[in-house]
Structure formats: structure tokens, C-alpha cells
N, C-alpha and C positions, 0 to 999 in steps of 0.2 A: 811220060805219063803224069808224073808229080807235079810237072809244071801246070799241065792242062788242069788237073784238080784244083790247084791253089787259084788259077784264073777263073774257073767257074765259080769257086767259093768267093772270091772279089767280087765278082760280077753281082752275084745273088745278095751279097752283103750290102753293095752300094743301092741296088734297086730298094732293098728294104728301108734302107735310109732316107732315100727320096720319098718314098710313100709316107713315111713317118712325119717328113718335113712338111709336105702337102696337107696331110690331114690336120696337122697342127696349126696351120696359117690361118689367121682370124677371117672371117667373110664379112663383107660390108652388109650383105642382107642379113645375116644372122645378128648383126650388132643393131640394125633398124627393127629387126622383130623383137631383140630384147628392149628397146627402148620405147615401143609401142606394143603392147600385147595383142592389138587388135589386127596386126599386119602379119601374116603368116607366109613367108617364102618357101620354095621348093627345097632349099638347102636345110631348112628347119622343119620340114614336115614330119620326119620321123620323132621329133621331139614336141610334137602339137600338144599331145597329152599333157606333158609336164608345163608348155607354156600356158594352155588352157587353165591348170591348176593355178599357176602364179598370177594369171590375170585376174582369176576370181578372187584369189587373196588380196591382190591389190586393190581389186573394186572394194570389197568389204573395208578395208582398211581406210579407203578414201571415203566412204560412206561414213565410217566413224569419225573420221577427221572434220567433215563436212556437215555435222549434225548440226540442225538448226540452233543458233544461239538464242536463250531466252531473251526476248523483248525488254524484259524488266531489269536485265542483270546489268549492274553497274550505273543504274539510274536512281536519282533522288529527286523526289517531287515534294513541293510545298503544300502543305494542307493546312492553309489558314483562311481566316475569314477575310482579311484585307492584304496586307503585303508583309513580307519576311526580308529583314535586312541581311545584305550579303556582305561580308566582312572581310578586312585584309588579313586577319589572323583569328585564330579560334580563342576569341574573348570578346564578352560584351561592351568592353570600353574600347575595343579597336576600330579603326576608321572603316566607315560604311562605303562600299564601292558600288552597290548598287541595290535593287530591290527585286524581289520574285512574287509576282502575284500567286493567288490560288491556282494551282496546277503548273507553276512555272517550276524550272529545275533545271538538270543537266547531268553531264557524265560525272560519276564519281572519281576522282583523283586520289584522294586520301580520306582516312577517317582517323580522329584523335578526340579522345576524353569528352564524348559527348558531342563532337562537332563533326560536319563533313565537308571537305572540300570539294569544290565541283569546277567544271567548266561550263558556261553558257553564256550565250550572246556576246561572245568575244572577251568576257570577264572570267576571271579565275578567283574564287573566294569562298569564304567559309560559311555555312548555314548550321543553325541550332539543330540538333538530330530531333528535339523534344516538337519540331513543327514539321516533320518530314515523314515520308513514308518510302518503303522500300521495296524491292521484290515484287512478290504476289501481292502484297498489300496496295501496290500502285493500281491494280485491276480496277476496283470499283469506282476510285477517283478518275481513273482515265475513261471509264466508261460515262461516268456523271459529266465530265467536263469534256468530252469529246477530243481526247488526247491521241487518238488513232487518226492515223494519216494514210492517203493512198498517194504514192508517187509515181507519175507516169513513165514508163519504162520505154516507151515508142516514140513515134513522131505523134503530131496532133491526133488526138483520141476522142472520138464521137462521145457525147453525153447525150442519152436517151430518156425519153419521158418514162418509159416503163422497162423492165427487165428483159427486153427482147430486142433482136437485130431487125425487127419490122416496127418497131416503134420509132414515133417521131423524134428527131434530134432537137434537143433544145440547147445546145450549145456545144463548145469544144474546150478541151483540157490540154493545156500546154505541155510539150515535153519536158521531162524533168521537173515540172512543177509538182507541187503537192497539195492536197485538197483534203479537208476533213472527212472523216469516214462516218457515215450516218446508220448504215447498217450493211450487213452481208448476207447473201445467199447463193446457193449454187451457180458458180460461172459469173457472178454479177457482185458489183459493189457500189451502193448509194453513195454518192458524195455531195458535199454543198459546194457548188460552183460558184455562187456568189450570195449577197446577203439574201436575195428572194428566189434563187434559182437552185434547185438540186436535181439530180438525175442518175443515171445509171451508166456504169462504165464496166467493159470486161474485164473480170479478175486476171486473165492472161496478160494484160498488159500494163498492170499496176502492182507496186509492191506495198504491203501492209506493214507499218511500224507505229510506233509510239513515240510521240513528240512532245515533252514538255514545252511550256511556255518558255521563251528566253529571258535571263535576266535584263533588267533595263539599267544602264549606269547612271550614276549621279549627274553626269555631265549631259545627258540626254534629258534628264527630268528636269535640271537647272535650266537649259535651253528653252525646253517647254514653258516654264514656268515664267521665264524673262520676256519670251514672246507673248504669252498670256497676259502679263502685266502691261506692256507696250499695247497690246490690243484694248485692254480694258481702259487704258488711259485715252485712246484715240476713241474710243467708243462713247467716254463720257464728255469729251471734247464734242464730239458730233451731236450728241444728245443737247448739250448746253445752246450750241449755235443754233440748233433747229427750234429749241424752246424760245431762244429770244427772237429767231425769225417769225414766229408764229405770235409772239406778244406784240411786235412790233406792225405785223399785218392787222391784227385785231385792233391796235391803237389806231392805226390809219383809216381802217374801216369805220371805226366809231366816230371820228373827225369829220369824215365824209358825210356820214349820216346826220350829225349835228348840223354841219352847214346848210345842208338839204331843208332840215326842218325848220330852222330859222327863217328862211325865204319864203315859207307858206304860212297862210292865214286861214282860218276857217271859221263859219257863220257870220251872221249880221251883228253880232253883239260886239263885233270889234275885238273880241279876245284873239289873241294869238298864241300859239304855243309850237312846242317842239317835239318830235318823237325821234327816238333812236332805237334801233334794233340791237340788243345787246349781243355780242359774240365772243366766243370763248375759245380759245385754242385747243386742241385735242390735247390731253395730258400725254406727256411722256411716259414710257414704261417705268413703272416705279419698283422700287425694291422691297417685294413682299415678303421674300425668304431669301437669306443670305446663309451661304454655307463657307465655313472657313476650312478650306481645302488644303491638306499636303501636296507636296510636289507630285507624289505618286497618283493622289487623287485627280489631278489636274492632268497629267500625262493619261492615265487609264480612260477618264472621261474624253479626252481628244481624240484618242484612238477609237474609241467607240462611236464618236460622232462621224469621225471619216469613214467608218464602216458603214453606218447606217444611212447617211445622206452624201455618200461619196461623188462629187461632181457636181452637186446642187450648189444652190447660192447661199450665202451667208445666212440668211433667213432659214433656210431650210437646216443648216447646221444648229442655229439657236434654237429653233422650235423643238428640235428632238433634245438637246441640252436642258431647256426648260422643261420637259416632261419628266427627264430624269431626276432634276430637282424636286420637283412637285412630288414625285415618288418618295424620295428621301423625306419629304415633308410629313408625308401622309403616314409613314412607318410601315405600311402594309408589306413592302417587298424588302424590308430592313432598313436599317437608318444610318447607313453609309453608301457612298457612291459605288464602292466594290460590291456590296451586298445586293444592290437595286441590279447592277448591271449583269450579276451571275446569277441572278434569281432564276430558278427552274421554270422552263418556259417562257421567258420574257424577251430575251434578246437572243434568238437561236444561233447566230453568229457567235456570241459569246461561250455558250454552253457546247457549241459544234467545235470550237478550236478555230473558227475563222478569223476572230478577234486577234489571235496570236500573231497571223499575218501583219496585222496593221501595227501591233505592239512591236514586232520585229523592224518593220519599215519605219515606223515613226510616224505621227499624225499630221495631216496638213496644217498650213500656218492659219488657213481660214478655220477649221475646225478648233484649233487652240485658242484664237481668239474668241470663237462663240461659246466654248467651253469656260473660259474666264468669266465672260460677260453673265452667262447663265448663272454662274456660282454666286456671281456679284448681285444677282436679283433681277436681271434683266429679263422681262418674260413678256412674250408676245402671243401665248395661247392660253392664257387665264390658267384656270386650274383643272385642264385636262390631264387624266391619268393614263389613257390609253392611245395607242395609234397603230395603223398599218399602212401598207403600201396602196396608193390609189388604185392600183390594180387589182386588189383583194378587198377593197373596201365594200361594204353593205348598207349604202347610206340610208336605205328605209328601215333600218334596225335601229339606228342611232337617235337618242333623243336631242342631241346637238352634236354638231361637227365644225371642223374648220381644216381646210385644206391649205397646206404650206408645201411648195414644192412637189416632190412625188410621194407625200405621207398625208395621210388624213388623220388628225386628232379628233377623239370623239368621246361623247360620254354614253354609257349604255342606257 
């Protein structure tokens, strides 16, 4: 009997041990459920209440972690009339690496003794705090200068005339490209697609952020200045050659007229005479107003011309450049290249942020050549101060006008 009793006891103990081992063995499904709170398997159903609580806590933690970052955090933006030097060290005697125009700036790397080190346009350098704005102080400047951009987060996106899917399509916004934001309303963002085209895109497919203008390296400015110098020399040589050709043609015509007149007689008196028609060559464009421009001025003007007359002829670029020089001369919009270009309501691309694209990419060689020529006084539009695209021109309302390329220059 005793042997049977111990045998039964041994069997029961063995069964209990086996059950314990089975219950304590990890379950793949349970592990899966633990790694993804949204998945609940049958083996973990009895713990679903606890899993739901954990999932909710995890979700709350995730929301807290993914709280939207302040768009102005870690940004420094130049608030100057012209340009601000970007230096190698936090010292006014340090080497200048580049410049930031009004609204230019970048990501803050370090701050020290009234200076801020930023990364911008592939450059890293120091800017003087006295000429910078930070944090929420960036907001009014960002709104004024159009530093808000919309980056396309899908494939090619329709740009519509009005904020409606029934509205006409005026263009296409490229994937991952960015465009200056003009305004925002429920479900729609109005963007500047090109110099003379704006429209609405769905807010579901763009990301809004703040983008200060990029710092421009000294090397880029020097290259632009050298190209402009060469362009000015070529323009001067071409002008001299044209003037010499006109003088030679006039002289040849005068000699021909004199020869013709000497072979003719008039009247019975026997008197003979000669007649010649005076011919004068059209004067070459003279230097009526010359601006001594810095490297930054040349680069900025060249980028603006690239934006306003992009794809046009040399004459198209020169005409816009001449108008900007005329405005500097008038003083109505400021007395510097920068103040004229960034004047409120005058060059929408400059105040909307579109100009930053051309500053980033660099001006065309034709624009640089025309910019230098305009600064040297070459002028083909007289004293015109206003212009618009030929598509928007109201010719009947102008006292006089001149069309060059795709732009109409006029007097009110």
C-alpha cells in the first residue's frame, strides 16, 4: 500500500511540475502583442485590459515626444537694411566668409559674447547679435519678407487659380520642391509658383516651415563680380565698335552726297553748288547715373534680374537693371540696391521669398553681365520708374511706355 501511495504522489508531483513549466514558457504571440499594442492575440486576451492601458500610456508618451517643434527654435535671422558679414570667428576683425542679406540666416550652432554661430548655405560662421532676431521675434520679419515656405510632400501637385478642386489649374508644383507661402486658409495654401504666377495647393500635401535666406559665400560673390567686370569690358568694347561703325557709315554717306552734289548744276546763271544731307549716328547709351556697387550689391542685383527676366534676352535683363538703378537715383524706394529690391510691394518675388531661390542657385551669367552694365550707367529705357509684365499691362492708362522682352516699362 505504501508503495502505491508514493507512486501516486510522484505522478501528481510530476504532473504539477510539467504544468508549471508549460505555463511559464514564453509565447510568440504574447511577445508580438507586447511589441505592438494594437495587436491582441487569443493567448493574451485575458490581459487585454492591461494591454489597453499600456497602449494608452504609450500613445500619450509618444504624443508628448512628437510635440511639434517651434518653427523659430534654433534659428537666427538677419534684420539689416543691406547685408551682414558672416565671420570666421566672433570678432569684428575676423575673416569674412560670406554675407547674409535681410531675412538671411540659418541654424544656431553656438552663442558667445554677443555673437551667434550659424550654419547656412553650406557655410558656418559668426554673426553679430545686434543685427539678428531670434525666437518669436522672427515672426513679424518672416511675415514681412515671406520666409514661410510650403514643401511638396507628394508627387506633382496641382496649383489652382482659386481655393477649390473645381478651379482651373494654373501650374504644377514639383515633388519635394519648396515655394513661398503668400497666405493660408482652411485646407488650402496660396503659394508663389513663379514671378508672375501664384495659386492654391491642398494643405494636405505640403509642409509649412520657416526658411531664412542662405548666406552667400565670398567666393560666389567674387565670381559674380569678376564675371560682371568681364561683361562690362565686353560691353564697352562692343559699344566702341558700334560707335566707330556708325561714324564710318556717316562719313561714307556724307562723301557720297558731296560727290553727287558736285556733279549737278542749277539755273541759267551758271552758278553751281553742292548740297549735302547731314547724317548723325545714333548716340550710344551714355552713363547718366553710375553706382559704385559692392560685391554683395552685384550679386543681389544679378539674382533679382535672373528672377524678373529669367530666360529673356540680354536687353530684357538690362532693362530691369536700368529701372532698379533709376529707382536708386530717385530715392523714392531707398538709396541702395538692397532697399529698392526689398521695398514693400515693388518686387513681389523679393518680399515673398522667391528671390531666395535665385540667391541660392546663383544668378545667370547674362544677368550678371547686365547688372554690371546697368550699375556702370548703361541705360536703354530712359528715366522710367515703373514696370509690369506685358500680360498685366494696361497700355491706355500710361502716359508713355516701352516694351522690352516680356516687360512693359511706363510712366503714369
